[in-house]
C-alpha positions in Angstrom: -13.8 24.1 1.5 -11.3 22.2 -0.3 -11.6 19.4 -2.2 -9.9 16.2 -0.9 -8.3 14.4 -3.3 -8.7 10.8 -3.5 -7.2 7.5 -5.1 -5.2 4.4 -4.8 -2.1 2.6 -3.2 -0.4 -0.2 -5.4 2.3 -2.1 -4.0 5.2 -2.5 -7.2 7.5 -4.7 -5.6 9.2 -7.0 -2.6 12.6 -7.2 -2.2 12.4 -10.9 -0.2 10.5 -13.0 1.9 11.3 -11.0 5.0 10.2 -7.9 4.0 6.6 -9.6 2.6 6.4 -10.5 6.4 6.7 -7.7 7.7 4.7 -6.2 5.1 1.8 -8.7 6.1 2.1 -7.5 9.6 1.5 -4.2 9.2 -0.9 -4.4 7.0 -2.6 -6.8 9.3 -2.5 -4.3 12.3 -4.4 -1.5 9.8 -7.3 -4.0 7.8 -8.3 -5.6 11.0 -10.9 -7.3 8.8 -8.7 -9.2 7.7 -6.1 -12.1 8.4 -2.7 -11.7 8.4 -2.5 -15.1 6.5 -5.2 -13.7 3.7 -2.9 -10.3 3.7 0.0 -12.7 3.1 -1.2 -14.7 0.6 -2.0 -11.3 -1.7 1.5 -9.4 -0.7 3.7 -12.7 -1.3 1.2 -13.2 -5.1 1.4 -11.0 -8.4 2.3 -7.4 -8.4 1.5 -4.9 -9.0 -1.0 -5.4 -6.6 -3.7 -2.5 -5.5 -3.8 -2.3 -2.1 -6.3 0.2 -1.6 -8.9 2.5 -3.6 -10.6 5.7 -2.2 -8.3 6.6 0.1 -7.2 10.8 0.9 -3.8 11.3 -0.3 -2.5 12.4 3.0 -3.4 9.0 4.5 -2.5 7.5 0.6 1.3 9.1 0.5 2.3 7.9 4.4 1.0 4.5 3.4 3.1 4.6 0.6 6.1 6.3 2.8 5.7 3.5 5.6 6.0 0.5 2.6 9.0 2.1 0.8 10.7 2.2 4.1 9.7 -1.3 5.1 11.9 -1.7 1.6 8.9 -2.7 -0.7 8.0 -0.7 -4.1 4.9 1.2 -3.5 3.4 4.3 -4.9 0.1 6.6 -4.8 -2.2 7.9 -8.0 -4.7 10.1 -7.8 -7.9 9.6 -9.9 -6.3 12.9 -11.8 -3.5 10.6 -12.6 -1.1 12.2 -10.6 2.2 10.0 -8.6 3.6 10.2 -5.9 6.2 7.5 -5.1 8.1 9.3 -2.3 
């Protein structure tokens, strides 16, 4: 059985307010236990921001791809210190 690689997704920067709102809405749909307002406060705050830890590399890379597609700078770092930026 193959070992699952896990890591964390980090939001490095967001270029503008419109992109912050898109990202907050996107993350609120994924993480339903947090409100849009809670996520928006985090996204508009200090960067870099670790969004999730212990995520599989497949899911982490998909999240990074989606965030980068919206205009943000995000990356996935494995627990082995491998960096994936898209």
